[in-house]
N, C-alpha and C positions, 0 to 999 in steps of 0.2 A: 504493500500500500504506500509506504513512504517513498519507495523507489520510484513508483509510477508518478507520484506527485512531483518529484524532482525532474524526471525525464521530459515530461511534456513542456514545461517552460524552457528547458534547455534546448529543445529542438527549434524553438522560435528565436534563439539568440543569433546574432550576426556572426559572421566568420571571425571578426576581430575579437568579439567577446569570448567565443569558444577558445581562441588562441590564448587569450589572457588566462582563462581557467587552467589550460594545459601548462602554461609557464609557472603559475602559482602552485600547481600541484606537484611539479617535479621535485622540489626539495623535500616534500613530505614522503615521496616514494623512497628517497635516499635514506630517510630516517628509519624506515621500516626494517632495513637490513640489520641495524644495531650491531655492526661489526666493531670490535676493539681495534684501536690504532696500534700497530706494532711499534715497539720501541720503549725507551725508558722515559718516564715523565719526570721532568726536573723543574723545581720551583724557579720562577723568573727572578725573584728577590730572595736573598738569604735571610733566614730567621736568626737574627743576632742573639736572641734570648734563648735559643734551643739548648745551648751548653749549660745555662744556669738553671733551667727547669728541672734538671736531674737532681739538684741539691734539696730534696724534700725534707731531709731529716736534720738539717743544720740547726744548731741550737741558737736561741736568741735570749740575750740578757737585757732585762728592762730595769729602769731606775725604780727607786722606791716610790710607790704611789702616794699622793698627797690629797687631802681634802681641799677642794677648790671652793672658796666662799663667794667669789665674784669673778665675772668674766667681762671686763669693761671694754675690751676691744674684740672685734671679730678676729678669730684665730689667736686670741690671748696676747694682746699687747703689740707694740710697734715692731717687735722683732718677728712676730707670727710663730713663735716657738711654743707649741702647746705642751702643757704639763701632763704627766701621767696621773689620771684621776683615780681617787680612792672612793669606794662605795662601802656602805655598811652591810652589804648582803646582796642577795640576788636581785637583779633589776626587775621591777614589776611596774605596770602603769598605775599611777596614783590618781591622775585626773587628765582631762583634755579640755581645751578651750577653742571655740570657733571664732575666727577673725571675721571682721565685717566684710572684707573683700579678699578674693584670691588674686591670681596673677603673679607678678614677680614680687616675692616676699623676701625681705632682708633677713640675714642671719640674726638671731636674737642675741642680746647682751643682757647681763644681769648684775645687779648690785647685791649687797647682803640681804636685801629685803624685797626687791622688785625685779621684774623682767620687762624689757622694752623691745618692741618689734615694730617694723614698718611694713604695712601691707601694700597691695598693688595700686591703691588710690591715694597713697601718701597719708593714710591714717596712722598716727603713732599711738600704739597701744601700750598701756602700763598695766601689768598684772602683778599680784602678789605671788609668793612662792607656792601658794595653794591653788593657783589658777584663777582666782577671783579678780575680775577687772577693777582696777582703781579708777581709770579714766581713759578717754580716747580723744585725741585732738586731730582735726583734719588740717593737713599742711599743703593741700593742692591749691593752685590758683583757682579762683571761682570759675574761670572760663574753661578749665580742663577737668572739672570734678566728675563729669560723666564718663571720662575715658580712663582706662587703666594706663599706668606708666609703662613704657617699654623696658625700663631699667629699674632695678630695685633700690638703688641708693643704700643707705645704711646709717647706723647709730654708733656713737662712742660716748662713754661716760667719763666725765672728769669731775671728781669731787662731788659737788652738789648741782652739776649742770649736765645737760645732754646736748651734744652737737650732732645735728641731723642733716644729712645730704639726701635730697629727694630725686626721684626720677623725672621731675619737672624742672630741674635746673636751679632749685632754690636751696639755700643753706641757712639753717636755723640754730640759734641758741635757745634752749628751753629749760626751765627749772623742773624740779622733781614733781611738781604738782600740775605740770602741763601748760604753764604760762610761758608765752613767747617773750624772750628778752630782746632779741633782734633777729633780722633776717637779711640775707643778701641774695640778689638775683643774678644769675649767670646765663649765658647764651645757650648752653648745652646741658642736657641731663647728666646727673651723676649716676654711674653704673656700679659704684662700690661704696663701702663704708670709709669714712675718714679715719686717720690715726691722730693721736694726741700725745704730746710730750712737752714738759716744761713750759706750760702756758702757750703752746703753739699747736695749731691744727693744720694737717696736710691732707690734701685730697686731689684726685684727678677726675676730669669729666670725660664725656664721650668724644669731645673734640681734641682729646689728648692735651688739655691745658692743665698743668700742675699749678696748684694754688696753695699759698701759705697764708694763714690768718692768725691773728692773736685772739685772745678770749673775748675781746671787746668787739670783734667783727672787722677790725681794720685789716686790709690786705697788705701783707708785708712784701710779697713778690709773686710773680707768675712766670711760668716757663712753658713755651710751646714745644711739644714733643713730636716724635715721628708718629705718623698716623696712617691708617688704612681704613677704607670704608667698611670692611668686614670685621665684625666683632663676634667672637665665639663665646667668650666667657662673660659673665655678668657681675662678678664680684672680685676684682683684683685690686687690692689696696697697696699704697706705698709701704715701705718699711724703713725703720730708723734705728740707728745706733751710733754712738760716739760722734755726734754732729754730722753724720753722713746720712743722707736721705736717698733711698732707692726708689726710682720712679719707673713703673712698668707701663710702657706705651703700646698701643694696639698693633703697631707694626712688628711686634716681637722684639723691641729694643728696650733694654734695661739701662737707664741712665742714673749714675750716682752724682749727686750734687751736694754742695755745702748747704746745710739746713738754714743758715742765717741769711743767705742772699741768693740761693739758687744757682750759683756758678758751678759749671760742670767740672767733675773730677775725672770721670771715665765713662765709657759706654760700651755695650756689647749687644749683639743681635743673635737670635737663633739662626743658625745656618744650615740646619738639617731638618728633615721631616720624615714621616713614614713613607717609604718608597711605594709608588703605585697609588697613593691616595691623592685625590684631586685637591683636598683642602690643605695639603702639606705646604702649599705655597703661601698660606695665610699667615702662619707664624705667631698667632696670638698666644698670650699667656694662659696656662691652664689653672694656675693658682698664684697666690701672692708670694713674693720673695720671702725666704726665711733666712734669718741671721743667727749663726751660732759659732762661738769661738773664732771670731774674726773671719768667718767664711760665709758666703752667700750661696743659697741653694735655690735654683729657679727651674721651673718646668713649663714646657709648652703644651698646648692642647694637641699638637700635631706630631709629637714623637721625639722630643729631646729634653734631657734632664742634665743640667750643668751645675758644677760647683766652681765658685770663683773666690779670689782673694778680695776681701772687703775694701782694703786700702787702694789696691792697684787695678782691680778688675782682671787680673791674670787668671786664666782658666786652668784649674787643677785636673778636672776630668769631665767627660761627657758620656752619657749612656743613652741608648735608643729606647727611651721610655717616655710616653706621653700620658697626660691625665687632665681631667677637668676639675680637679680639686687640689687644694694645698696639701703637700705631703706632711707627714708627721715624723719627727726625729726623736728617738728615745733610746737610751742605753747603748749608743754606738751603732744603731741601726736606723735606716730610713724606710718608712712604709708609704707606699704609693698605691 
C-alpha cells in the first residue's frame, strides 16, 4: 500500500526531478554496505593528559581544615586563595531560600551574621544564616528593571559596608541595612565581583576598563585593557598582593600593574588552546588569578593553565588544562 502511494506520484515527476532523486540516493546505497576501512586509526591530536590519567592511586596531603566564619570576597579575598573548610559533621540541607529573580546570579559572600547575593535584576538580597530574608534593595536603573542583566556583577564586604558592581554598569556603596551611601555610573556592565584592600576597591567591566576607587567613591585611576568581543566567563575578578594588582582582560591577557597608579609592570597572554576546538582562539579566562607564595596561577577556558612569577611575570610552567572555574590550591596540590 505504501509503495503504491509513492510510485504513482513518482511517475509524474520530470526527468530532472527523477535524476535528483537518483543522485541523492547514491550515498545512502554506499552506507548500506557498512564495510570497515582497512588500516590503523590514529588520533589527529595527541592527548597530552593520557600519561597522567594512569596515576589513580597517588596520595594527596591536605592542610588542616579551619572553621570559616566569613567569606567577604568571592573566592576568599584579593588573592583568591581558598581555605580548607572544616565542618562539624556530615553535610545535610538545613534550609533553602528562593530569590526574586533568576538569570545571572552572583556568587554569595557572607559576614559573621548575614549572607549577601545579587540576582539577575540587580536585586541585592540580605539573609541571615538561617535563610530568613532581612531585606532586598533593587539596584537596577528604572529604565532597565524589566530586563535581566546579561552579567552578574558581584559583592564585596568591607567592615560595615558593601561594595556592589551590577550588570547594568553601576557601582554602589551600601550599608548593612540596605541604605545606599553613593553610586557611580559607568558605560559598560560589570561581569564580576570587585576586590577590596586597604580602603581601595578594584574592578573591571565588560569593556575591559580597570577601575580603582576609594571608599568614598572617588576614582583614583582607570586603565584600558586588551579586549575581544567574545566573553566566555562571567565572573573573573582582579587579584592583589604586595601592591601588585593583576588584571585579567577578555583577550586572554593578564596585566600586572602598581595598585597606587595603574602603571604596568608586566603582561602575558594565553598562547595555546585545545587543538581542534573552534573556541580555542578566544582565549578568555576560565577563573580568577590566584596568588600564593609569590606565584600566580591562571587558567583559560580554552585549555591552558600557567604558573608565573608575581614580580616579573616569568613563566614557570604551563599544562594543557582548561576550566570555567577558579582552581583550588591546598596542601601542595592544585585541583581543577
